[in-house]
KEMIZA-762192 format. One line per 3 residues: number of its first residue (from 1); for each residue x, y, z of C-alpha. Coordinates in Angstrom, 3 decimals, padded with zeros to 6 digits. Last residue first. Layout:
<atoms>
NUM) X,Y,Z | ...
</atoms>
This chain:
<atoms>
432) -127.616,-096.691,-078.958 | -127.481,-098.671,-075.565 | -124.662,-100.811,-076.867
429) -122.319,-097.591,-077.983 | -123.230,-096.108,-074.231 | -122.109,-099.183,-072.747
426) -118.638,-099.256,-074.584 | -117.718,-095.913,-073.950 | -116.408,-096.622,-070.369
423) -114.529,-099.865,-071.443 | -113.104,-098.066,-074.591 | -111.879,-095.067,-071.847
420) -110.094,-097.732,-070.023 | -108.572,-099.495,-072.688 | -106.985,-096.222,-074.079
417) -105.981,-095.268,-070.700 | -104.073,-098.769,-070.032 | -102.670,-098.454,-073.520
414) -101.373,-095.028,-072.544 | -099.877,-096.066,-069.552 | -097.721,-099.185,-070.994
411) -096.915,-096.412,-073.377 | -095.524,-093.980,-071.208 | -093.689,-097.079,-069.452
408) -091.950,-098.203,-072.130 | -090.545,-094.612,-072.779 | -089.185,-094.519,-069.213
405) -087.068,-097.327,-070.230 | -085.910,-096.031,-073.211 | -085.283,-092.943,-071.406
402) -083.470,-094.509,-068.599 | -081.187,-096.530,-070.960 | -080.066,-093.313,-072.396
399) -079.600,-091.718,-069.423 | -077.187,-094.186,-068.049 | -075.257,-094.314,-071.250
396) -074.491,-090.748,-071.669 | -073.297,-090.774,-067.332 | -071.201,-093.730,-068.339
393) -069.695,-092.180,-071.128 | -069.165,-088.941,-068.516 | -067.601,-091.246,-065.755
390) -067.877,-094.831,-065.672 | -069.171,-095.891,-062.456 | -070.486,-092.832,-060.662
387) -071.409,-091.348,-064.242 | -073.577,-094.018,-064.668 | -075.128,-093.650,-061.156
384) -075.752,-090.001,-061.715 | -077.173,-089.779,-065.461 | -079.217,-093.264,-064.355
381) -080.591,-092.228,-061.303 | -081.465,-088.446,-062.502 | -082.783,-089.510,-065.570
378) -084.669,-092.620,-063.823 | -086.086,-090.109,-061.254 | -087.593,-087.615,-064.286
375) -088.861,-090.840,-066.130 | -090.860,-092.003,-062.910 | -091.958,-088.378,-062.057
372) -093.016,-087.853,-065.934 | -095.127,-091.406,-065.673 | -096.866,-090.464,-063.020
369) -097.904,-087.115,-063.943 | -099.133,-088.617,-067.264 | -101.010,-091.443,-065.407
366) -102.594,-088.719,-063.174 | -103.504,-086.293,-065.905 | -105.250,-088.474,-068.084
363) -106.737,-085.767,-070.098 | -107.221,-088.156,-073.073 | -105.304,-085.480,-075.188
360) -102.728,-085.421,-072.437 | -102.409,-089.150,-072.395 | -101.856,-089.279,-076.073
357) -099.484,-086.656,-076.303 | -097.569,-088.806,-073.545 | -097.470,-091.867,-075.942
354) -095.845,-089.815,-078.865 | -093.227,-088.116,-076.331 | -092.143,-091.379,-075.321
351) -091.072,-092.314,-078.866 | -089.090,-088.609,-079.187 | -087.518,-089.522,-075.589
348) -086.215,-092.633,-076.626 | -084.862,-091.414,-079.661 | -083.307,-088.586,-077.561
345) -081.536,-090.935,-075.314 | -080.289,-093.463,-078.494 | -078.917,-090.323,-079.876
342) -076.876,-089.232,-076.953 | -075.805,-092.777,-076.198 | -074.456,-092.863,-079.743
339) -072.967,-089.529,-079.811 | -071.308,-089.330,-076.855 | -067.671,-090.288,-077.967
336) -068.237,-087.203,-080.289 | -068.605,-085.125,-077.340 | -064.920,-085.485,-076.070
333) -063.178,-084.901,-079.314 | -065.810,-082.102,-080.290 | -065.131,-080.083,-077.431
330) -061.825,-078.687,-078.681 | -063.530,-076.586,-081.026 | -067.652,-077.189,-081.660
327) -068.213,-076.279,-084.957 | -065.075,-076.215,-086.749 | -063.598,-079.381,-084.577
324) -066.631,-081.302,-085.696 | -065.581,-080.421,-089.357 | -061.822,-081.876,-089.215
321) -062.823,-084.422,-087.162 | -065.317,-085.994,-090.390 | -068.802,-086.044,-090.034
318) -070.068,-089.865,-090.410 | -071.061,-090.416,-086.777 | -073.346,-087.369,-086.965
315) -075.410,-089.182,-089.758 | -076.163,-091.828,-087.768 | -077.195,-089.505,-085.055
312) -079.593,-087.740,-087.526 | -081.405,-091.072,-088.795 | -081.351,-092.260,-085.105
309) -083.412,-089.275,-084.349 | -085.734,-089.561,-087.379 | -086.925,-092.729,-086.572
306) -087.601,-091.906,-082.612 | -089.669,-089.083,-084.191 | -091.667,-091.289,-086.805
303) -092.165,-093.672,-083.852 | -093.290,-091.222,-081.438 | -095.933,-089.647,-084.251
300) -096.838,-092.977,-085.955 | -097.780,-094.648,-082.757 | -099.559,-091.493,-081.234
297) -101.680,-091.326,-084.438 | -102.218,-095.100,-084.122 | -103.383,-095.066,-080.581
294) -105.372,-091.893,-081.389 | -107.555,-093.713,-084.319 | -110.401,-095.296,-082.318
291) -111.164,-091.844,-080.856 | -111.959,-090.278,-084.399 | -113.165,-086.782,-084.192
288) -113.223,-085.700,-080.754 | -109.843,-088.112,-080.177 | -108.213,-087.004,-083.279
285) -108.782,-083.300,-082.381 | -107.022,-083.857,-078.870 | -104.061,-085.578,-080.429
282) -103.782,-082.487,-082.551 | -103.666,-080.211,-079.927 | -101.302,-082.487,-077.944
279) -098.925,-082.574,-081.103 | -098.750,-078.895,-081.682 | -096.213,-077.413,-079.442
276) -094.488,-080.411,-079.111 | -093.773,-080.776,-082.616 | -091.548,-077.586,-082.592
273) -089.990,-079.246,-079.186 | -088.974,-082.330,-081.287 | -087.476,-080.379,-084.338
270) -085.458,-078.114,-082.184 | -084.311,-081.094,-080.642 | -083.281,-082.426,-083.829
267) -081.453,-079.191,-084.887 | -079.851,-079.463,-081.743 | -078.502,-083.004,-081.828
264) -074.861,-081.691,-082.056 | -075.791,-079.215,-079.301 | -076.776,-082.077,-077.306
261) -073.246,-083.534,-077.553 | -071.640,-080.206,-076.862 | -073.488,-079.961,-073.451
258) -072.367,-083.504,-072.510 | -068.718,-082.395,-073.236 | -068.997,-079.389,-071.122
255) -070.733,-080.916,-068.319 | -067.695,-083.306,-068.266 | -065.135,-080.473,-068.057
252) -066.944,-079.276,-065.021 | -065.979,-082.475,-063.048 | -066.370,-086.054,-062.548
249) -068.687,-086.436,-059.601 | -069.673,-082.646,-058.976 | -070.185,-081.708,-062.504
246) -072.135,-084.491,-063.261 | -074.533,-083.737,-060.278 | -075.150,-080.137,-061.203
243) -075.790,-081.432,-064.785 | -077.956,-084.453,-063.744 | -079.529,-081.940,-060.924
240) -080.486,-079.386,-063.727 | -082.077,-081.879,-066.234 | -084.184,-083.481,-063.442
237) -085.212,-079.838,-062.605 | -086.666,-079.014,-065.846 | -088.689,-082.431,-066.061
234) -089.706,-082.224,-062.655 | -091.096,-078.487,-063.065 | -092.854,-079.200,-066.297
231) -094.444,-082.632,-064.394 | -095.289,-080.883,-061.324 | -096.911,-077.835,-062.728
228) -099.106,-080.557,-065.466 | -100.671,-082.259,-062.118 | -101.268,-078.850,-060.764
225) -103.215,-077.750,-064.047 | -104.881,-080.912,-064.566 | -107.146,-081.165,-061.525
222) -106.720,-077.484,-060.903 | -108.268,-076.157,-064.166 | -111.550,-074.651,-062.869
219) -109.391,-073.064,-060.050 | -106.636,-071.914,-062.167 | -109.406,-070.481,-064.221
216) -111.267,-068.910,-061.743 | -108.415,-067.207,-060.357 | -107.534,-065.662,-063.582
213) -111.198,-064.422,-064.144 | -110.234,-060.946,-063.375 | -107.155,-060.891,-065.571
210) -109.317,-061.756,-068.565 | -106.704,-061.083,-071.557 | -108.140,-058.930,-074.108
207) -109.204,-061.217,-077.197 | -108.929,-059.786,-080.871 | -106.831,-062.793,-081.753
204) -104.213,-061.086,-083.817 | -104.677,-057.829,-082.024 | -104.235,-059.361,-078.390
201) -101.433,-061.244,-079.771 | -099.754,-057.962,-080.987 | -099.994,-056.532,-077.729
198) -097.867,-059.834,-076.819 | -095.389,-059.314,-079.477 | -094.295,-055.771,-078.357
195) -094.410,-056.883,-074.923 | -091.753,-059.590,-075.755 | -089.784,-056.447,-077.438
192) -090.091,-054.688,-073.951 | -088.809,-058.037,-072.309 | -085.501,-058.663,-074.484
189) -084.469,-055.011,-074.443 | -084.873,-055.048,-070.549 | -083.063,-057.950,-070.211
186) -080.251,-056.576,-072.450 | -080.237,-053.147,-070.254 | -080.166,-054.993,-067.387
183) -077.291,-057.119,-068.102 | -075.297,-053.836,-068.737 | -073.845,-052.109,-072.135
180) -075.708,-049.221,-072.876 | -074.948,-049.067,-076.379 | -075.688,-052.844,-076.764
177) -078.862,-052.290,-075.142 | -079.797,-049.904,-077.967 | -079.034,-052.142,-080.350
174) -080.689,-055.211,-078.843 | -083.682,-053.159,-078.749 | -083.671,-052.470,-082.414
171) -083.295,-055.997,-083.355 | -085.640,-057.434,-080.880 | -088.514,-056.107,-082.504
168) -088.019,-058.004,-085.435 | -087.225,-060.952,-083.422 | -091.049,-060.641,-081.400
165) -092.966,-060.122,-084.640 | -091.412,-063.030,-085.774 | -092.838,-065.026,-082.733
162) -095.820,-063.278,-083.455 | -096.057,-064.377,-087.050 | -095.213,-068.111,-086.175
159) -098.294,-068.239,-083.558 | -100.410,-066.556,-086.118 | -099.614,-069.299,-088.762
156) -100.063,-072.084,-085.965 | -103.754,-071.134,-086.098 | -105.211,-074.583,-085.258
153) -107.450,-073.149,-082.355 | -105.111,-074.332,-079.959 | -102.117,-073.867,-081.625
150) -103.262,-070.203,-081.536 | -103.727,-070.278,-077.618 | -100.478,-071.910,-077.164
147) -098.697,-068.980,-078.883 | -100.857,-066.699,-077.216 | -099.642,-068.135,-073.606
144) -096.154,-067.153,-074.605 | -096.727,-063.323,-075.240 | -098.401,-063.356,-071.734
141) -095.637,-064.795,-070.180 | -092.933,-062.849,-071.567 | -094.976,-059.575,-071.083
138) -095.608,-060.592,-067.309 | -092.050,-061.480,-066.448 | -090.847,-058.036,-067.862
135) -090.615,-056.091,-064.612 | -089.422,-059.309,-062.503 | -086.530,-060.003,-064.967
132) -085.537,-056.410,-064.494 | -085.179,-056.892,-060.454 | -083.640,-060.427,-061.278
129) -080.554,-058.721,-063.350 | -080.535,-056.156,-060.657 | -079.751,-058.274,-057.650
126) -077.066,-060.567,-059.719 | -074.304,-057.887,-059.833 | -074.579,-056.971,-056.124
123) -078.357,-056.668,-054.454 | -079.546,-060.033,-053.200 | -082.439,-058.473,-051.412
120) -083.692,-056.169,-054.159 | -083.590,-058.907,-056.690 | -085.271,-061.370,-054.448
117) -088.228,-058.634,-054.237 | -088.240,-058.646,-057.688 | -088.130,-062.053,-058.754
114) -091.297,-062.323,-056.140 | -093.068,-059.360,-057.836 | -092.447,-061.233,-061.348
111) -093.978,-064.493,-059.866 | -096.951,-062.230,-059.090 | -097.440,-060.516,-062.134
108) -096.230,-063.202,-064.522 | -098.745,-065.684,-062.745 | -101.312,-062.927,-063.795
105) -100.811,-062.822,-067.073 | -100.888,-066.214,-067.601 | -103.873,-066.479,-065.848
102) -105.342,-063.620,-067.925 | -104.508,-065.596,-070.980 | -105.936,-068.567,-069.744
99) -109.131,-066.573,-068.967 | -109.409,-064.902,-072.716 | -108.255,-068.208,-074.319
96) -111.136,-069.836,-072.603 | -113.735,-067.419,-073.827 | -112.327,-067.238,-077.330
93) -111.951,-070.994,-077.787 | -115.855,-071.725,-076.525 | -116.833,-069.002,-078.869
90) -114.440,-070.324,-081.962 | -116.354,-073.776,-081.375 | -113.692,-076.635,-079.946
87) -110.903,-078.181,-081.967 | -108.316,-077.476,-079.199 | -110.027,-076.516,-075.649
84) -109.445,-079.133,-073.175 | -105.921,-080.279,-073.537 | -104.543,-076.817,-075.187
81) -106.170,-074.729,-072.398 | -104.837,-077.071,-069.623 | -101.563,-076.696,-071.070
78) -101.776,-073.114,-071.066 | -102.392,-071.901,-067.445 | -101.222,-073.849,-064.445
75) -098.584,-076.111,-066.284 | -097.881,-073.211,-068.667 | -097.264,-070.945,-066.252
72) -095.077,-073.139,-063.999 | -092.891,-073.999,-067.166 | -092.015,-070.405,-068.101
69) -091.254,-069.752,-064.173 | -088.540,-072.394,-064.979 | -087.378,-071.011,-067.987
66) -087.017,-067.654,-066.542 | -084.825,-068.598,-064.153 | -082.758,-070.057,-066.422
63) -082.532,-066.828,-068.516 | -081.862,-065.172,-065.432 | -078.960,-066.851,-064.175
60) -077.729,-066.738,-068.150 | -077.888,-063.028,-067.725 | -075.343,-063.219,-064.692
57) -073.118,-065.649,-066.754 | -073.368,-063.410,-069.452 | -071.882,-060.668,-067.133
54) -068.997,-063.028,-066.088 | -068.038,-064.302,-069.740 | -068.381,-061.053,-071.791
51) -071.010,-058.653,-072.269 | -071.195,-057.755,-075.966 | -070.339,-061.401,-077.423
48) -072.131,-063.187,-074.817 | -075.360,-061.089,-075.357 | -075.111,-061.553,-079.314
45) -074.787,-065.310,-079.217 | -077.595,-065.531,-076.358 | -080.064,-063.573,-078.233
42) -079.186,-065.119,-081.587 | -079.801,-068.579,-080.022 | -083.077,-067.228,-078.616
39) -084.549,-065.460,-081.517 | -083.173,-068.629,-084.336 | -085.178,-070.871,-081.394
36) -088.245,-069.003,-081.605 | -088.325,-068.820,-085.338 | -087.639,-072.495,-085.843
33) -090.321,-073.198,-083.228 | -093.009,-071.322,-085.349 | -091.773,-072.788,-088.281
30) -091.956,-076.362,-086.548 | -095.548,-075.664,-085.300 | -096.333,-073.766,-088.931
27) -095.722,-077.328,-090.438 | -097.492,-079.475,-088.090 | -100.590,-077.137,-088.960
24) -100.345,-077.581,-092.567 | -099.776,-081.479,-091.919 | -102.918,-081.570,-089.906
21) -104.984,-079.948,-092.521 | -103.084,-082.101,-095.448 | -104.650,-084.683,-093.451
18) -107.951,-083.491,-092.931 | -108.288,-083.072,-096.765 | -107.013,-086.516,-097.666
15) -109.578,-087.894,-094.955 | -112.596,-085.970,-096.081 | -113.598,-087.708,-099.497
12) -115.391,-085.447,-101.929 | -118.640,-085.501,-102.196 | -121.085,-085.618,-105.400
9) -124.531,-084.539,-105.165 | -127.349,-087.219,-105.691 | -129.702,-086.180,-103.088
6) -129.101,-088.782,-100.597 | -125.182,-087.886,-101.322 | -122.795,-089.663,-103.616
3) -119.274,-091.252,-103.769 | -117.396,-090.676,-106.515 | -116.750,-093.768,-109.260
</atoms>
């Protein structure tokens, strides 16, 4: 028998509809990350084939610098947007999206100017690459800001279409760059195509970035922004330190073996990154609509990701050597020895991501910052300590142990945050 309203009208259960809506948003997150990952992969392969090893190294330096700047912009501008303005009324979201995108654009201009000055000062082969990166950074950061704004609004389809537009614009841009045949040309082609997608984002949203409100946004969100900034930078910095230290302790070949194992886990890592675009927004929605379900949501999210990682790693163990050599060549033999610890490390990371989404939804920036700094320190310590004891395999097991340990800390902090929130809201419930 269907449930009845007070007027006698039949109503349908809302839970299945809500679950379908959530599944749809998660699916668009995966589709968007797939489009973004394929675009980046195609650009890397195309540029490497066209420029050769040395020039591609220069291009990679600019690319890595962009990754650091992107983490800065996300921490200050778009991460607070997703945490505080997911699932809010449209008028509220539009105002916040305009200010957040303006902040991302302002950061692109400021940090782009720094890159430009560095490039002019360095000169040589690397200098022009940084000059071009400085020119295109505003467009790159604005395009990324639209992605996060759309996911905060629950419009993952628009984020996917925006990344798709970038990919389409890249095709003619890369063809022109190939005719010029320089690093600068490829960087400009990459940035110009991002500008097309950024402009398309303005058209999709009907919002103009509020550049004049950027300072106000950064000031209003500083309680979250600065902590998320440190989180994001420490996460990428830990990976860089481990790679550099491993190269010094064991040798460059060890870095290649670790990178090979990461490539084997690449499809799952793309899945993890795709989910990360929407999990915080979804956790924020759960918190607003059914706060008592947040812990369960995070557990299902983290457990599902960890289980999927273990299944993927188990499948990799069944890959014949001939197939592995076809994919990775000579790197397969050293990378295949790292599959088990690398899988455990990714599973631990996936498990911790569930708790991290909950802490961000709760706006518990101090707790999440504490967890991320601990996780980064464990990652570097485990990776380098293991390398000093047992070489490449020791580094891989050290990272696995560090990731699983830090995952436990994430969950302990989420448990404490949920208990604290329950205690703070309990008096309000009693007085009603």
